[in-house]
LOSE-293918 format. One record per residue (C-alpha): residue number from 1; residue in one letter; x, y, z. Coordinates in nm, 4 decimals. Each point is the difference from the previous one (the first is absolute). Layout:
! LOSE-293918
PT resi resn       px       py       pz
PT  NUM    A        X        Y        Z
...
//
This chain:
! LOSE-293918
PT resi resn       px       py       pz
PT    1    F  -0.9107   0.6302   2.4527
PT    2    P  -0.3205   0.1089   0.1839
PT    3    F  -0.1838   0.0524  -0.3307
PT    4    E   0.0877  -0.3509  -0.1164
PT    5    F  -0.1134  -0.1378   0.3368
PT    6    V  -0.3384   0.1701  -0.0363
PT    7    I  -0.0490  -0.1503  -0.3453
PT    8    R   0.0970  -0.3492   0.1121
PT    9    Q  -0.1939  -0.0046   0.3259
PT   10    G  -0.2934   0.2154  -0.1052
PT   11    L  -0.1010  -0.0193  -0.3628
PT   12    G   0.1997  -0.3163  -0.0664
PT   13    T  -0.1548  -0.2031   0.2806
PT   14    V  -0.3588   0.0960  -0.0788
PT   15    V   0.0290  -0.0503  -0.3763
PT   16    E   0.1958  -0.3234   0.0402
PT   17    Q  -0.2640  -0.1464   0.2324
PT   18    A  -0.2783   0.0928  -0.2411
PT   19    M   0.1846  -0.1533  -0.2964
PT   20    F   0.0845  -0.3115   0.2015
PT   21    L  -0.3672  -0.0589   0.0804
PT   22    D  -0.0964   0.0658  -0.3625
PT   23    N   0.2591  -0.2481  -0.1287
PT   24    L  -0.0967  -0.2576   0.2606
PT   25    S  -0.3676   0.0245  -0.0930
PT   26    T   0.0150   0.0335  -0.3809
PT   27    A   0.3136  -0.1861  -0.1134
PT   28    V   0.1792  -0.3350   0.0298
PT   29    R   0.3110   0.0076   0.2212
PT   30    V   0.2951  -0.1923  -0.1397
PT   31    G   0.1771  -0.2456   0.2304
PT   32    P   0.1801  -0.3354   0.0141
PT   33    N  -0.3327  -0.1784  -0.0539
PT   34    Q  -0.1698   0.2622  -0.2158
PT   35    L   0.1536   0.0679  -0.3415
PT   36    P   0.3343  -0.1413   0.1227
PT   37    K   0.1866   0.0748  -0.3236
PT   38    I  -0.0642   0.3723   0.0430
PT   39    Y   0.0889  -0.0275   0.3690
PT   40    N   0.3351  -0.1626  -0.0768
PT   41    S   0.0769   0.2645  -0.2623
PT   42    L  -0.0706   0.2675   0.2607
PT   43    Q   0.2291  -0.1624   0.2564
PT   44    E   0.2840  -0.0274  -0.2511
PT   45    A  -0.0414   0.3646  -0.1026
PT   46    L   0.0063   0.1097   0.3653
PT   47    K   0.3288  -0.1844   0.0507
PT   48    I   0.1612   0.1385  -0.3131
PT   49    L  -0.0926   0.3573   0.0931
PT   50    N   0.1053  -0.0579   0.3624
PT   51    L  -0.3385   0.1179   0.1210
PT   52    D  -0.0482  -0.1505   0.3442
PT   53    I  -0.3679   0.0770   0.0598
PT   54    P  -0.3131  -0.2160  -0.0356
PT   55    V  -0.1918   0.1029  -0.3111
PT   56    D  -0.3434  -0.1322  -0.0889
PT   57    V  -0.1070  -0.0380  -0.3621
PT   58    Y  -0.3716   0.0173  -0.0798
PT   59    V  -0.1617  -0.0982  -0.3297
PT   60    K  -0.3081   0.1970  -0.1026
PT   61    Q  -0.2420  -0.0718  -0.2832
PT   62    N   0.0417   0.2924  -0.2399
PT   63    P   0.0036   0.0181  -0.3818
PT   64    V   0.2670   0.2740  -0.0047
PT   65    P   0.3546  -0.1443   0.0319
PT   66    N   0.1601   0.1806   0.2922
PT   67    A   0.1829  -0.0377   0.3299
PT   68    Y   0.0492   0.2491   0.2819
PT   69    T   0.1171   0.0523   0.3556
PT   70    M  -0.0332   0.2688   0.2645
PT   71    A   0.3824   0.0264  -0.0150
PT   72    M   0.0415   0.0372   0.3739
PT   73    Q   0.1616  -0.2478   0.2393
PT   74    G  -0.2760   0.0099   0.2590
PT   75    K  -0.1479  -0.2782   0.2092
PT   76    K  -0.1535  -0.1853  -0.2948
PT   77    P   0.1847   0.0777  -0.3259
PT   78    F  -0.1754  -0.1450  -0.3033
PT   79    I  -0.0091  -0.0319  -0.3764
PT   80    V  -0.3219  -0.0374  -0.1973
PT   81    V   0.0115  -0.1794  -0.3353
PT   82    H  -0.2940  -0.0050  -0.2399
PT   83    S  -0.1113  -0.3365  -0.1373
PT   84    S   0.0244   0.1250  -0.3591
PT   85    L   0.3674   0.0836   0.0503
PT   86    I   0.0705  -0.3579   0.1108
PT   87    E  -0.1675  -0.1276  -0.3173
PT   88    L   0.2073   0.2363  -0.2147
PT   89    M   0.3440  -0.0687   0.1486
PT   90    T   0.2291  -0.3013   0.0076
PT   91    D   0.1233  -0.1188   0.3403
PT   92    E   0.3273   0.1913  -0.0477
PT   93    E  -0.1826   0.3171  -0.1016
PT   94    L  -0.2390  -0.0212   0.2929
PT   95    Q   0.2952  -0.0247   0.2367
PT   96    A   0.1498   0.3090  -0.1662
PT   97    V  -0.3280   0.1863   0.0643
PT   98    I   0.0089  -0.1046   0.3648
PT   99    A   0.3637   0.1116   0.0203
PT  100    H  -0.0975   0.3423  -0.1406
PT  101    E  -0.2522   0.0444   0.2815
PT  102    L   0.2548  -0.1226   0.2546
PT  103    G   0.2274   0.2746  -0.1303
PT  104    H  -0.2656   0.2543   0.0991
PT  105    L  -0.0209  -0.1599   0.3439
PT  106    K   0.3766  -0.0148   0.0495
PT  107    C   0.0349   0.3705  -0.0865
PT  108    E  -0.3256   0.0881   0.1807
PT  109    H  -0.1028   0.2297  -0.2814
PT  110    G  -0.3460   0.0385   0.1554
PT  111    V   0.1394   0.1852   0.3023
PT  112    W   0.1886   0.2570  -0.2017
PT  113    V  -0.2601   0.0712  -0.2653
PT  114    T  -0.2588   0.0509   0.2758
PT  115    A   0.2329   0.2433   0.1760
PT  116    A   0.0676   0.1876  -0.3229
PT  117    N  -0.3696   0.0275  -0.0841
PT  118    I  -0.0820   0.1358   0.3465
PT  119    L   0.2756   0.2602  -0.0282
PT  120    T  -0.1286   0.0995  -0.3436
PT  121    V  -0.3512   0.0557   0.1366
PT  122    L   0.1389   0.2047   0.2903
PT  123    A   0.2131   0.2122  -0.2318
PT  124    S  -0.3005   0.0789  -0.2199
PT  125    Q  -0.1749   0.1601   0.2982
PT  126    F   0.2539   0.2808   0.0303
PT  127    P  -0.0972   0.3209  -0.1829
PT  128    G   0.2197   0.1406  -0.2731
PT  129    V   0.2768  -0.2431  -0.0867
PT  130    G  -0.1763  -0.2995   0.1549
PT  131    R  -0.1726  -0.1065  -0.3200
PT  132    G   0.3230   0.0188  -0.2024
PT  133    V   0.1864  -0.2004   0.2625
PT  134    A  -0.2762  -0.2618   0.0039
PT  135    E   0.0073  -0.0331  -0.3802
PT  136    A   0.3774  -0.0418   0.0022
PT  137    M  -0.0265  -0.2616   0.2746
PT  138    Q  -0.2699  -0.1878  -0.1915
PT  139    S   0.2215  -0.0106  -0.3082
PT  140    S   0.2857  -0.1352   0.2121
PT  141    I  -0.2301  -0.2635   0.1497
PT  142    M  -0.0952  -0.1244  -0.3466
PT  143    R   0.3655  -0.0322  -0.0988
PT  144    W   0.0717  -0.1786   0.3287
PT  145    L  -0.2881  -0.2440  -0.0559
PT  146    Q   0.1366  -0.0878  -0.3427
PT  147    A   0.3485  -0.0511   0.1429
PT  148    A  -0.1514  -0.2247   0.2690
PT  149    E  -0.1557  -0.2204  -0.2694
PT  150    L   0.3345  -0.0335  -0.1756
PT  151    S   0.1598  -0.1005   0.3313
PT  152    C  -0.2614  -0.2713   0.0451
PT  153    D   0.0572  -0.1241  -0.3544
PT  154    R   0.3600  -0.0494   0.1100
PT  155    A  -0.1238  -0.2011   0.2986
PT  156    S  -0.1892  -0.2186  -0.2491
PT  157    L   0.3196  -0.0534  -0.1972
PT  158    L   0.2005  -0.0866   0.3108
PT  159    V  -0.2502  -0.2760   0.0763
PT  160    A  -0.0637  -0.1246  -0.3544
PT  161    Q   0.3689   0.0340  -0.0965
PT  162    D  -0.1152   0.0074  -0.3622
PT  163    A  -0.0799   0.3342  -0.1648
PT  164    R  -0.2256  -0.1634  -0.2620
PT  165    V  -0.2362  -0.1155   0.2759
PT  166    V  -0.0485   0.3515   0.1371
PT  167    V  -0.0268   0.1573  -0.3462
PT  168    S  -0.2649  -0.2614  -0.0789
PT  169    V  -0.1966   0.1060   0.3078
PT  170    I   0.0076   0.3641  -0.1115
PT  171    M  -0.0975  -0.1007  -0.3543
PT  172    K  -0.2957  -0.2132   0.1105
PT  173    L  -0.1305   0.2709   0.2332
PT  174    T   0.0197   0.2403  -0.2947
PT  175    G  -0.1878  -0.2007  -0.2627
PT  176    G  -0.0264  -0.3622   0.1031
PT  177    A  -0.2846  -0.2489   0.0258
PT  178    A  -0.0028  -0.3603   0.1129
PT  179    S  -0.1311  -0.1160  -0.3389
PT  180    Y   0.3143   0.1067  -0.1887
PT  181    S   0.2640   0.0531   0.2695
PT  182    S   0.2040  -0.2956  -0.1282
PT  183    E   0.0513   0.1860  -0.3293
PT  184    M   0.1390   0.3151   0.1631
PT  185    N   0.3720   0.0699  -0.0367
PT  186    P   0.1890   0.2025   0.2647
PT  187    D   0.2982   0.0439  -0.2326
PT  188    A  -0.2238   0.1676  -0.2579
PT  189    F  -0.1489   0.2213   0.2716
PT  190    L   0.3482   0.1016   0.1106
PT  191    R   0.0846   0.0944  -0.3593
PT  192    Q  -0.3187   0.2074  -0.0011
PT  193    A   0.1183   0.1707   0.3205
PT  194    R   0.3341   0.0843  -0.1582
PT  195    E  -0.1752   0.1402  -0.3073
PT  196    Y  -0.2168   0.2211   0.2213
PT  197    E   0.3083   0.1263   0.1822
PT  198    E   0.1650   0.0938  -0.3278
PT  199    Q  -0.3065   0.1556  -0.1620
PT  200    S  -0.1159   0.1955   0.3043
PT  201    T   0.3480   0.1328   0.0733
PT  202    N   0.0760   0.1202  -0.3494
PT  203    S  -0.3145   0.2055  -0.0635
PT  204    W  -0.1454   0.3102   0.1666
PT  205    V  -0.3479  -0.1560   0.0039
PT  206    G   0.1363  -0.3113   0.1672
PT  207    R   0.1804   0.1980   0.2676
PT  208    Q  -0.3125   0.2040   0.0772
PT  209    M  -0.2135  -0.3131   0.0236
PT  210    R   0.2481  -0.1669   0.2325
PT  211    S   0.0111   0.3073   0.2217
PT  212    Q  -0.3784   0.0263   0.0262
PT  213    M  -0.0453  -0.3701   0.0677
PT  214    A   0.2747   0.0035   0.2615
PT  215    S  -0.1802   0.2728   0.1939
PT  216    A  -0.3409  -0.1686  -0.0099
PT  217    L   0.0612  -0.3732   0.0549
PT  218    T   0.0708  -0.1898   0.3230
PT  219    H   0.1720  -0.2773  -0.1994
PT  220    P   0.2592   0.0458  -0.2739
PT  221    L  -0.1125  -0.0921  -0.3496
PT  222    P   0.0213  -0.3781  -0.0545
PT  223    V   0.2646   0.0341  -0.2707
PT  224    V   0.2050   0.2258   0.2288
PT  225    R  -0.0216  -0.2582   0.2786
PT  226    A   0.1150  -0.2750  -0.2367
PT  227    R   0.2901   0.2099  -0.1269
PT  228    E   0.1117   0.1040   0.3491
PT  229    L  -0.0154  -0.3589   0.1200
PT  230    D   0.2093  -0.1169  -0.2947
PT  231    L   0.2643   0.2630   0.0772
PT  232    Y   0.0117  -0.1041   0.3658
PT  233    A   0.0215  -0.3698  -0.0913
PT  234    R   0.3124   0.0781  -0.2049
PT  235    S   0.1598   0.2156   0.2696
PT  236    P   0.3003  -0.0946   0.2189
PT  237    A  -0.2067   0.0906   0.3088
PT  238    Y  -0.2535  -0.2745  -0.0731
PT  239    R   0.2668  -0.2597  -0.0800
PT  240    E   0.1870   0.0807   0.3215
PT  241    L  -0.3156  -0.0421   0.2080
PT  242    V  -0.0822  -0.3403  -0.1466
PT  243    Q   0.3594  -0.1260  -0.0010
PT  244    G   0.0508   0.1120   0.3586
PT  245    G  -0.3168  -0.1656   0.1283
PT  246    T  -0.0299  -0.3111   0.2122
PT  247    P  -0.1350  -0.3149  -0.1730
PT  248    L  -0.3316  -0.1060   0.1491
PT  249    P  -0.0599  -0.3524   0.1333
PT  250    S  -0.1600  -0.2453  -0.2401
PT  251    A  -0.3353   0.1346  -0.1090
PT  252    S  -0.3191  -0.1966   0.0520
PT  253    P  -0.1484  -0.1883  -0.2971
PT  254    D  -0.2633   0.2747  -0.0357
PT  255    A   0.2480   0.2872  -0.0043
PT  256    T   0.0440   0.2094  -0.3117
PT  257    P   0.2965  -0.1281  -0.2054
PT  258    K   0.2847   0.2434  -0.0719
PT  259    P   0.2495   0.0054  -0.2857
PT  260    S   0.2662  -0.0484   0.2683
PT  261    A  -0.0039  -0.0772   0.3725
PT  262    P  -0.1927   0.2808   0.1760
PT  263    V   0.1971   0.2160   0.2397
PT  264    S  -0.0966   0.2056   0.3019
PT  265    L   0.1208   0.3599   0.0058
PT  266    Q   0.1041  -0.0115   0.3667
//
């Protein structure tokens, strides 16, 4: 599509180059000889998700646990991981975080949300119904962003192949700290998520709160993410994907261990 081409070659190229230079100058780039355990986890995740592009991972010093990507398969796709997130997560959880960001890259969510935002701005310029159309589009964008996050949680699960690992990531990003992370229980957090689902569904106040939050947040509520992931992990669709995958060659000694032999989804 011409509009997609403009985003990729225009905005995408300029922003990507600026972010590449920023990462190169203010972060540590992961490689075979630089944080090799993280590098090997990345390579395994790329194989499992059948993502055949070179992706650089950069580690930045930051006290807020987070990871992000431009979510566009340009010339230099990247993932940035904050140092505090590495301290908070186990090796398996860190790989699940990387897999979540790879999910954004595989789906190229950055292209489509940029296109939608531009169209929303254009619509708002039309007199009369333009403002109403723009508001409706913005609401749809928020719902789409939340759905995109749930899709990337599924990418995390496909790589981790253990729902407790991904639920633990969500839990730690919600209320975790390195000093007590070993005492946190993903099973208890999942029970909390189920309780929220029940309580918020069965009351008028709960339904109103869920509706308002859903229209204002780019990410689903943490308990909603945990619950949705648990449902997907129990689904026939997930089991068919994993059972129909191709076993990977023997992992390197530094690769993240799996409860069973990891498979590629080719």
